[in-house]
C-alpha positions, 0 to 999 in steps of 0.5 A, a space after each residue: 500500500 505505502 509503495 502504491 501511495 508514493 507512486 501516486 504522489 509522484 505522478 501528481 507532483 510530476 503534473 504540477 511541475 509540468 503545469 508550471 513550466 507550461 505557464 511560464 513559457 507562455 507568460 510572455 504572450 499573456 503580458 503581451 496583450 493590450 491592456 485595458 486604459 489608455 494606450 501609451 503607444 500609437 497604434 500599429 500603422 494601417 497600410 494604403 486604402 485603395 483609391 477606388 474605395 474613397 468616395 469622391 465628392 467634386 463640388 462642382 456643378 455645370 454652369 450655364 451663362 447667359 450672356 450680357 445683352 440677351 433680350 428677354 420678351 415679357 409681359 407686364 402683370 401690374 399697371 404702372 401709372 405716374 399718377 400714383 407710382 413712386 419709387 421703390 414700387 414693385 413691378 411684376 412681368 412674366 416671360 412670354 418667349 423661351 430663351 435656348 442655349 445649345 439647343 436646350 430651353 435655360 429660361 422657359 416661358 412663365 418665368 416670372 421678373 421682378 423689379 422696382 421703380 427707381 423714380 417717377 415723376 408726374 407732368 407739369 401744369 405748364 411743361 414737363 412730361 410724365 416719366 418713371 425708370 424701372 430696374 429688373 432684379 429678380 428672376 424667378 424659374 417655374 420650379 421655384 429656382 430664383 436667381 438674381 439679374 440686373 436688366 433694364 426695359 428697351 422697348 414697350 408696346 403699351 397701346 399709347 404714345 409712351 416712349 422709352 429711351 436708351 436707359 429704360 426711361 418711360 416717358 409719356 406724350 406731351 399734352 401741347 395738342 390738348 392745351 390748344 384744343 382746350 383754350 380754342 374750344 373755350 374761346 369759341 364757346 365764349 365768342 358765341 355767347 358774347 355774339 348773342 348777347 351783344 352783337 360783334 362788340 360781345 363777339 370780342 369780348 366773349 372770345 377774350 372771355 373764353 380764352 382766358 377761361 380756357 388758359 386757366 383751365 390748362 394752367 390747373 390741369 396736368 398733362 397726360 400721365 406716363 402710363 404702361 397698363 396691365 398686359 404691356 409688352 416689353 423688351 428686357 435686356 440683361 446688363 450683366 451675364 447671368 450665371 445659372 446652376 445647370 442642375 437646377 434647369 433639369 426640370 420636365 416643365 419648361 413653361 405654359 403658353 399663357 394667352 397675352 392680353 392686349 392693353 386697353 386702347 386709348 386715345 391718341 
């Protein structure tokens, strides 16, 4: 029995010794593992990433330039009259003809143009004509894309005798013909009344009184107002290049034709 016990004890001792030896051999690997807490050494270098796996963002979009000098055909949406217009009042128009570039519509029909009056002056009672000037500042596309522009009208069809100079100033017709007609009418009326009342002598007196009355009426009455009624057609000239984002022009709605209501006929 003693011999068997001694043999078992020897086997256990040998097993413990072998386990201890194995632990000693594996200790460097255990201690080489990454400890918890902040790193005290830089992480291992990472190899270069293939270019094909890096997303590319160019940050650039197609730019379309409508050059200065381009004419836009537009229709006036709100009437303008020197009777009540003042500097700063808004002006609203819409395009009536598309602008194309490289077989592509860049400014479609139905785009809106907004501007403002720079100044407005009523006609005088003795001399001076009614006049106003406008500047166009904003272009709004059918899809809502909005850009700044700088444009001025160069011609207008208002149905009247207004004229427009190279700077876009609208000037009303003169009133000399109307003034002469007023004086002539009152003179003839006064002469007729005087002749009925006092014969030849009354004719001269009546004519003088009528002429004076006509002159007074002219002095108290302003000349014709400068007026562009709603529906007037104008040409707008771009005074600087208009830069557009190509991505914003990729729309399916290129504008709808709207019947143009002509301005009302006016006395010439």
